[in-house]
N, C-alpha and C positions, 0 to 999 in steps of 0.2 A: 466829403461822404463819411456820414456816420458809419461806422463798423463795428457790427454784433458779434460778440466772440462765439455765441452761439450758430452761427452761419459758417463757420469752420470745422474742422477736426482734424487731428495730428494723424500722421503718419500711420502710427499702431492701430490707431480708432478703423481707419480707413482700409488698412491690411487686414485686419480682423475680421471684419464687415465681410469684403470678399473671399474670407478663408484660403488668404495666401501669405505667404510670407514677405516681411517689411522689404526684404532685399527686392525679391519681384515689382513693389511700389517703386523703389528706386530707379530700378532698370527704366518702368513706364517714363517716371517723370526726365529720366536724361534723355530718353528717345521724345520727348515733347507729347506725348501721350496724355500725361495728366499735369492739368496747370496749377503751381502752388502758388503760395503767397510766402514770402517771409516776415516774421513776427519775433521781433527782439535774438533774431539767430537762429529761430527756430522755422521749421518748413509745415505748411497747413493747406488742407487743402477745403475748399468750399463745398458746404453740404448740396449744393447743386450738382455737383461734378460725381457724385455718389453713386449713381445708378448710370451713368456714360460710359463708365470703366468695364468691361469684360473681360475677365482673365480667362474666357474660353477662347476668345483670340488670338490667345499668345503664349499655346502650350509650351513655347520655349524656353520660357522663365516664371509661369507661375503652377507651383507644385505647392499644395496643401503640406506646409512641412509638419501637420500633425501625423502626417503618414509615416515619419521616420522615427527610429528610438535610437538613443545613443548608446552605443558599445566599446567606443574606444574615444579617450579624452587626451590631448597634449596641453600638456600646460608650461609657455616661455614667460619667464621673469628672471632678473636677474637678480632679485633679492630675495636671499633664502629662505627669511623668516615669511614674507608673503607666498613664495613657491610652496612650500610645506602648509602653510593655512590654506589655501586654495586645493591643495593634495589631498588633506583631510577631509574640507567640504565635499569634492567630488566623490569620494569615495563613500561618504554616509548618503549622497544625493543619486547616484548613479552606481548602485550595490552590483557588484561583480564584474563592471566595466574595465577594460585594461586603460592603467593609466601612466602615461609617461611625462617627465618632466625634463626644461633643457633650460641651462642659465646663461645660454649666448646664442647667437644667429646662428651659428654653423650648426651646433647640435640640433638646433629646430629645424634647420633644411635639411639635414640628414633625417633626422625623424619624420619629418613631412612626407618625404618619398619613399620614406622604407615600413613606418608605422601607418600611414595611409587613415589619420583617425577622423572621426564624424565631426568630433568636437574641437575645436582649436582656443582657447583664450591665450591671448596675446598681448604683452608689453611691447608698446614703441618706442617706449623711452631708454631704450638701450644702444650701445656704441656699435654702429657700423649697421643701424636699421633703420629703413626710411619706411615709417608705417604705410601711406597708402602705395609705394612699389609693392611692398610685401603683400597686401591684398591682393593688389593688382594681378601678380603673378600668382598666385594662390588659384585666382577664379579664372584664370584663363590657361592652366595647365592641367589637360585632360586627367592628370593624375592628382589632382589635388583639389578642385573644381567643384565639388561636392562636399568637400569640409566646409563646416559652419563656423565662420572666424566673429568672435567676440573680444573686440579692443579693451582691454583692462589698464587703466592709465592716470598717471596724476595730470595728464594735459586737459586744459579745461578751456581752450580755445573751439569756442562753436563753428567759427570757418573749418577747423581742421577736423572736428567731427564729422562735419557733414561731408565733407573730402571723402575722409574713409568708409561711411555709409555707401557715396557713390561707387567707390572702388568694391563694394563688396562685404563690408563688416554687417554682420547681422544686427549689433548694436554698438555701442560704445559707453563702458561703464567708468565711474569714478572708482577710486579700490576702498571705500570706506563701507564696509557693508557686514552685518553679520551671514552666519548660516541660514538661517529663514528667509532675510532679505535675497540670497542670492538663490534661495530656492524658489521663490517667489517670482523673481525674473525670469528665469530659466523657465516655468509654468507658463507666464505672459507669452513667451516666445515659443511656447508648443514643442519645445524641448523634452521630451520625456523621457524619463530612465528605460530601459530594456525591462527590469523587473523593477517590482515596488520597492523604494528607499525604505531606509531605517525609520522606527519612531521619531515623531516629532519632537519628543520630549529629551532626545539626545543631543539639540541643537542650540546649545547656547555659546558657542563658538563666537569671537568677535572681531574683525579686524578692521584697524586703522588705517589710512593714507602709509603707503610705503614708499 
């Protein structure tokens, strides 16, 4: 049977059509409500399924993330340079937001429970940390489940990426990007700042893999 790529859409496109978060779509996939097709390690949905799915029937998971604004951010990474890069970027994008950083899992755990960030940038390639389990714990704890988790990692295994998304990560990104790329990625996820960010003309920061 011939497969036409126009017959399929990405998870991100599917979520945007229904104005819900990608996490909501992954919940629905895990529960068997949306059939998917895996192509080269990525999940796609048939166009024919687009209007069969109704977020109205599942208010427990489906919340339009555009209603939220980011006021507090936690960045977890054991690389000082990348941590500083992310701190500077988030300060420029989320003007006025409270930003905390952690170099290890222990400090991250304390800050998660005390600081209760709206957004978490998490490096899972750190000693004593198992990424999928961390995502699961964050999303099953009453005190942290509203935190939006973005995994930023050098890990390239597509299966691991899918596992992290299933366990609650909103997105999994590599570590090679600029300030403008980061801004665009966050806008694509509807993670808007509480107040307007600084002018784009100040966005020349570039970071390679750390």
